[in-house]
Each structure stands twice: as C-alpha cells, then as structure tokens.
N, C-alpha and C positions, 0 to 999 in steps of 0.2 A: 472607670476607665477614662483617661483623658481624651481629649480630641485627637492628639499626636497619635496616640495609639491605634485609635479607631480608623483614622485615615491611612496609616499603615496597613492594616486589615483589608481595606478596600481599594488601596493603591492600584491593584492589577485589574481591578473591574473597571475601565475606562470609558465602555460603552455607554452612550448617552440616551435618555428618554427622549420621548417624540419631539419635545419642544427644546432639547437643551442645546445640542451644537449642529445637528443638520436639519434643514429644512423639509419638511414633509413633501412627498411628489404629489403635485394636484391632480385632479383628474381633468378630463377637458370639460369645457362649459357644460355641454350637453348632460354629461354623465353626473357632474357635481349638483345640478340643480335636482337630481332625482334621490341624493343621498337621504336615507331616512334618519332624522335626528332623534337622540336618546328621548324617550318619553319621560317626564318628570313625574314620579309616582306622587299619588295623592298623600297627604301629611299624616302620619299615624305616628311619628316620632320613632319608629322602631330600628332605625339603623340597619344593620346588617340581617336582622331577624324578619325583614319586610317579607311576606309571603310572595311568592311567584307569581307574576304574569307574563305571558308574552308580550313583546313591545309592538308587534304587528300582527294584524290578521292575515290569515292565508291568502283570502281573497283579494288583498290588497298587494301581493307580490307582482314583479315583473313577470310578464308572460316567458315561459321558456321558449327558446327558439325550435322552430319546427323540427330542426335536425339534430337538436340535442337529445341524447340520452343518457339518462343517469347511470353512473358505473360503480360509485363508491361514496360512503358515508364516513367521515372522520368527525367524532364528537367527544366531547368531555363536558361534565355536568357538575356543579356542587349537589350535595345531597339535597333532600327537600325539607320543607319546615319540620321542625323536631321540638322535643322536650329538652329540659335540662340535659346537660352532658354528664352531669353527677349530681349527688345531694351535697349541695353546698351552700348557695345563697338563701335558698329557702329553708333549709334546716337552721342555717345561723339566724335567720329573721324568727324561725319558729321558737328557738332557745331564747331569743333576747326577749320576744313578748311574753313567753312563759315565766321568765325570771323576772320581769317587771311586773307581771301580773300577781306572782307568788308576795312581791313586796309591796303591792298596793299603789304601783307606779303607773299604771295606765289610765289615759283620759277615756272619755267616753268612746272616741274615735280611734283611739288605740285598742281598745275592746274589741270594736267593729273589725279594726284589720287583724286583730288574732285570730277571729273567726275565718276571715277571709284566707288567710295564711294556713290555717289549719285544713280548709277545703283544697287549696293549692297543692299542700302537700299529700294529701289523699289522691288527687289526680296524677302526681308525678309518681307516686310510689309504684314500683315495679316497670315504669317506662323510661328510667333515666338512659340516655345515650340513643334511644330511639327516635325515628322518625313518626309523626303523627299521621291521623288518617289522611288529614290534608297533604302533608309531605308526601305520601304515597299517591294520592290523586294528582298533585302536580306533576309527576313523571310518568303516570299513567297517561294522562292527556297529552304530555308532550309526545309519548310514543305512538299515541292514537293520530296525533297531526302527523307525524312522519309516516305512519301508515297509509293515511288518506292520500299523501303526496307522492310517496315513492313505494306504495305495495308491490308493484310489480317486481321492483329491485331487490326488495326484502324477501319476498316469496322463492326468488331464485336461488336463495341459499342452499348449500349441499355440502357433503362431506369434502368435495373438492373445491368449494369455494365459501368458506364459512365466515361466521360472524365471531368476532372476539368481543367480549364483555368483561371489563376489569373493574376492580374497586380496592380502595384500600381495606384495611383490616378493620376498620371502626363500623360498628353495626349500622350506623345511620346511612353511610355509604354502601356498605353490602344490601341492605333493605330496599335503598333507592333503587338499585340495580334491577333487586328482585321484582320491584313494583314495575320499572319500565319494559324488563324482558319478559314479563308474564303476559302483557299486552302482546307482544310478539308471537309468543307460544301460543296463545289462544286464537290468534287470527290465522296464522300460518301452520297448518301441520308441518310443512318442511323445516321450522325452527324448533329445534329438539337437541337433547345432550350429543347427539352424534354430529350435529351442524354448528354446535355453538361452543366456542373454548371459554368455559367461565375461569377466571383468574381471580385471586383474592391476594394481595400482596401481604407478606408477612410484616410484623411490625418492625421499625429500624431497617427493612430491606425493602425500602420501596422509592427509588432515585426517581422514578418518573411523577407519581401524584403526591408524594409527600417528600419532596426534594428539599423541605424547610427543617426536616428533621431525620436522622442527625445531620447537621450542618454548621460545622465550628465557627466559620466566619459570622454566618446569621445569629448564631446563639450568642456570640460575642457582643454583636450589634443590639440584638433584643434586652441584654443585660447591661448595655454602656448608658451611662449618664447623659450622653450626647444628645439623643433624640427625646428622653424622659424629662430632662430638664423643662422644656416648654410645657409639658403637660403637668408636671408639678406645679409651675408656676400659675397656670389657668386654675388648677384646683384650688389654689391659695387666695385668688383675686377676692376682694371685698364682696363683689356681687356673687361668686360662686358660694361663699359662706351664706350669704342672705337666702340664697335659693335652697341651701341645704337646709336651713332654719325653718323654711316654709314647710318643707316635708316632714321633719322629725319633730320641732317642738309641738305641735298640735296633738302629737299621738302619746306624749308621755309627760310626767308631772315633773315640774321644775328640778327637783332633786336629782331624778334619774337623768335627766337631759345634761344637768351640770356634771354628772358622773361620767357621762358618755363622752361629754366636750374634753374632759379631762384625762381622757385615756384610762380610767379605772375599772372598764369591763372589756371583756375580749370574748367574743362568739364564734365558734367554729362549724365547719361544714363535717359532714360525716366522716371524713377522712383525718379528722383532726387539724386542718389548717384552718388559721385564724382569717374569718371572711370578714368580721365587723369588728373594728377597734375604736371607732370614733364616728362622729356624727356624718362625716364625709363619706366613710366607705359603707356606712348603712345606708344612706341615701341613693349611693352607687348600686348598692345590691338590690335594694327595691326595685330600682329602674330595671335592672336585668330580668326581674321577674316579670315584670310589666311587658318587657319586649316579646316575650313569648306566647303571651296570652292568645292573640290573634292565630298564631300558627299552631297552636294545640286544641284549638276549637273551644276554649273555655271561658270566653267574654261573658257569657249570660251566667255562668257558675261564680264567675269571681271578677270584681270590677276593681282592679288596682290604680285605675287612672283617677279615681276620685281622690287619692290620696298623694297626686301627685301634679302639681300646678303646671298649666302648659308651658309657661316659661321655664319651668324646671325641667319638663320634657325636652324642650329645644337643648336647653344647656347640656344636658346629660346624653342626648344623641350626640351632638357637637363633639364631645369629648371622645366619645367612642369612634367617631368618624375620624378626628385628630390622630389617634392612635392608629387606626389603620391605614390612614394615607401614609404617615410618616414609617411605619414599621412594615408594612406590606404592600404598600402600592408603589407610585412614582417616586414619593419622597422628596427630598431635597436636590438643589438642581447639582450639587457636587457628589451624590450618593447614587448608585445604581445597584448594588447588593439585592436590594429589596426586591428587585423583578428579574434580574437577570439570573438568579438562581433559579428561575424556571426554565432555563434553557433545556433541562433534559426532557421536558414535555414538548417543547416546540421541536426538538430533535424526532421525538417519537411521531410526531403528527407528519414530518416532511418523509421521515423512513417509511412509515407504514403507509401514507399515502402513494409514495413512488413504488413500493413493491406491490400494491394492488393495482395499479396501473399496467406496471410491466408485466406481473405474474397471473393477472385475473384470477386470483386464488384467493380474493377474500371480499364480502360484499358491505360490511361494514365494522368498525371499530367504536365500541362506546366504553367511556370511562365515566367512575363515579368517584367523586373527591370532596373538596371542601372550599370554604371561602379562603383559606390560606394557599390553595392551589389556583382558584379562579384569578384573584386580585393581580398577584404578580404575573401570571400569564396574560391577562388582558393587557397590562402595561407594556409587556415585553412585545405582543403583537402589535402595539402602535394604535390600539382602538380609540378613536376620538372620545374625548370626554373620561376617558380612563386612564391615560397615561401622561397629562401634562404635570410635570413636576413643578414644584416651588418653595422656596423659604419661608413663605409666609402661609398661615392658614386661619382664616379670620371668619369669625361666626357671621359677621354683616355682609360677606361676600355671597350674594345670592346664588352664582353660578359656581359655588365651590364643589369639589369632589365629595360626594356624599354616597355612603354604603348602600342606602336604600336604593339608590338609582343604579349603582354601579355593579354591586354584588349580592342581589336579594336571595332567599333561599331558590334553590333551584338553578341559579345562574348556569349559563352554558354557552358553548361555541359548537357551532356546526359547520362543518367544509362538506358541502354537495359537490360532487365531481361529476361532470358531463363529458361525452366524448360526441364531437361534431361529426355526424356519419357522412358527411359532404366531403371532408378533407382529413378526418382522423385527429384533429386537433383538441387537447383536453383543455376545458376551463373549468374553473371554481367560482362556485358563489359561498361567500361567508354569511352565516347567520350570528348574530349575538343577542342572545334570549329572543331567538327566533324573529329577528328582524334583519331583512338586508342590510349589510353593513360594509362600509368603505374600507379598503385596505389600501396601505402606504404606497400601491403600485399603480402604473399608469394603465389606463384601458378606455378603450371608446364605446365600451358596450356594458357599461354598468347596469346590473350589479355582478357580470361576469368578468373574470379575469383569466387571461392565458396562464395555466399552471407554470409552464415553464419560467414565467417572469416572476410569479409569486414565489416560486422554488427559489429561484436566483437570489431575490430580496431576502428572505429568511436566512439562506445560507450564509449572506453577509452578515446579518445580524448573529449568528451562531459564530462567525468568525471575528465579531467585535468591529466590523468594518462601518457598518451603518446601523441607524436604528430610525 
C-alpha cells in the first residue's frame, strides 16, 4: 500500500496528538510544581514485558481535602506479567537447536543454549497465554492498595450499587480480573456474585477494550509499508547485522551459520508459521524469550542474558519500542489513527462516570485488557510522556518514548471521584500506574480537577475539536 492510499484511509482522522496542533493547557504555577514526573524504570531492556511497579507510594499522595468523600472508581488495566501467548518462538528455537545438534553443528555455547531452551519449554508447557504468579500478584497488590485507601467505598457495594468487572476474552485478561477481584471478595463479604456484574467480551465483539480488532482502517495501516519501511531499514543497518552476528555466530558452526544467513532453513512455531528464517529473525526470537524471563519468575532456572550482549539487548528493545510507538502509540505528526481508535474506551469512561454520579447506582468499574488497549488510550488522554508524536525515533534520544516506562505489564489508569460535601461539587483525581497525574485541564487544586471541566474537555476530544 502506498502513502497516498494510506493518507486516504486516515484523512478523516484530523484530531491531533497532545503536541501536534493545539497547545496543552498549563496548570497554575502552584499546581504544576506538584506534578509527579514519570519514573524511569531500571534498565532490564525488557520493553513492554517489564514487570509492573507503581510509580508513586501511597504515603506520598496529596492529602484528600477534609470535605471530600470518594464516590466512584473508574479503572482500566493491562493484564499482569505473562507467559508466551502461544508456542512459537520457543518451539522454533527448540527445533533449530535440535536440527543443528543432529547435524553436529552446535558449538559448546550452542549446546548450553539447547539445554536452557529445553528448560524454558518445560516451564511454558501448559502455561501459554496465561499470566504468571507474578502477574497475579501485580493485580492482587493493586487491589489491596485500593482497599487500603477506599475500603469504605468498596465495602458499600450492594445489589443497588454494583461493581462492574469487565475483561477481554483472552485468558490473561480474564485471570488478571480474577486475581484483582479475588482480593475484594476476600476482604468484603458484600462483594459477591449478587453485587458484581462480571463481563467477558466475546472475541471480535469487543469495541471497548479490543477496539483494534476488527478495525479495517487500523488493519490496513498495520499491513502498510508506510510505517514498516523505517523498521526494515533499521534491521538492515550494518550495525544491526553486526549485533545479530554477535548473538548467532557463537552458537553454531560456520556451515550452519552460512546456511541460515542464506535462507536455507526455516523453523516454525507450533501452529506452523515460520518464526525463524534467517539470522535476524533468530536473534529477535531469542530476545523475545529473554523478555519474559523476569515476568514468569524463571531467571534462576534459565539465564538467557548470557547469550545476548548488552548492546544487542539495547538494540532489540529499541526495535520493539519503535514498532509500538508508530503502530500503537502517538506515531507520526500526520497520523492519529493509532490512538483515536481508543475513543470507544474514552467514551465508556465518560458515560459510566456520569451515570454513576447521577444515578448513584455503581461503586466501581474495573476493566482488564492489553498493551494494545492502554498505549492508544494513554495517548488519547494526553498523558505527558506518552502522547508526544514525532516523525523521528532515534536510539540516541535519551528522552524517547519507551514501552518499559509507558506500558509495562499491569499498566493502569484510575479515575477516582470525590464529592465535596460542602457544596456538592464533583472532583476527579487521575492516577497513571498509581501516580497522581496531570490532566490537560485547568485546575488550581492539583491533583484534583472539577469533573465538569474534565468531562467537557474529553467530550471535545471525542468530537475531534481539541486534543
């Protein structure tokens, strides 16, 4: 697909990201000084597979004004740390190493990797698509922190004032919901099947949390050469090839390396799709296995880092970030399709919030989804550090958009609503990965914002009037 056709697909989407056409509304001087800055994660080169950690300690939150009463919680989160979604990269590597072993084309280091991959495969067997024990704990701990802060509100749930808990059809989202809601059920006898509406969206019938599929315009963009040209050119750089050689060459004898380089071999995942067809795809597949080791708690059993030089880890993380930035995030200055597709989720936040305020018939709304849900939603909300578009994405830019910081496992947005008992006004505090976060709306009471102003702003976003 050429650029002209792609522009035709997205031409109707004229809404601009937070730094594109319109200037962001600044806080008062006093409020801006209090804005919490995104914490830079410790380097593990894990990209979007970085395990979850809250950005701010609860004890460091701004005091809740004396007259403020919590009345509703609106929440969406990515699933917790997980195993591989299916048997693909690990199976392909296992087949390649077994093939090379039978041909006596493994080096001593390659034989060591073969043993490690066999252990990896044994860990993953029966766990594909599932969250790990750490993934469960990430959501359990998140729920416990909410209980500690808003226990009275959550305990007030009843058949007339319910909790709604939604997830996509994927097991990792369903089980994250179970882990989170399990804490509420254990803590409060009032949280049970009669007071909670549990919803699992059907596959391909989920416009709220899996708005990215089916989505004809996005799928066309996803398949287009337009954004992928830059990624392919990066993979073909001399330095990229050098880093690939550093990973692959020490594992195999030269005859096998030459055949792999010439495309003589192809190794498939369990479902028959070719996952390794050359040195570059082999190196990237090994990196994908490395990414989840921390999240599945297997670091002591399988050490894949010794096969991946640090420079190669940096590079492979960069490639993954590049793809996420342009395909799911704020993307190019001229493209907004990648995040305006999250409008159904924003609309749900506005509708459910206003309904709960007016009807007083709901305590909380909890949603459990995916990185492909959270990355566009963050950009659409205009959260600083997640929404700045650019036509350039460079490794040497130390302040560049990074998935490990923007959308680690368990990434979440919480809208906490308060009623000022002195005058009846409704106020909102937004938390991004459990840190008080600035909204693109004027306030002189940060981190609290008048709901009427927040609602008005995001209604304009939905109408493509501002961003």
